[in-house]
C-alpha positions in Angstrom: -43.6 -37.3 -39.7 -42.9 -37.3 -36.0 -46.6 -37.3 -35.1 -47.9 -39.8 -32.5 -50.2 -42.5 -33.8 -52.2 -42.9 -30.6 -52.7 -41.2 -27.3 -51.2 -43.0 -24.3 -53.9 -41.8 -22.0 -52.2 -40.8 -18.7 -48.6 -40.3 -18.0 -49.1 -41.0 -14.3 -47.4 -44.3 -13.9 -45.0 -45.8 -11.3 -43.3 -47.8 -14.0 -40.5 -46.5 -16.2 -41.6 -48.4 -19.3 -44.8 -49.9 -20.7 -43.1 -53.3 -21.0 -42.3 -53.4 -17.3 -45.9 -52.4 -16.5 -47.2 -55.2 -18.8 -44.9 -57.8 -17.3 -45.9 -56.8 -13.7 -49.6 -56.9 -14.5 -49.1 -60.4 -16.1 -47.3 -61.7 -13.0 -50.1 -60.3 -10.7 -52.7 -62.0 -13.0 -51.0 -65.3 -12.7 -50.6 -65.0 -8.9 -54.3 -64.2 -8.6 -55.3 -67.0 -10.9 -53.1 -69.5 -9.0 -54.6 -68.4 -5.7 -58.1 -68.9 -7.0 -57.1 -72.3 -8.3 -55.8 -73.3 -4.9 -58.8 -72.1 -3.0 -61.4 -73.9 -5.1 
């Protein structure tokens, strides 16, 4: 029962873990949203 439930897609990532990648994407999204908020 060691089969994978889903395919990750690509293994080409500069991040060590999925959690670090998600946190970094969330931070970038907040920075972009804050920049858009300030420029409008």
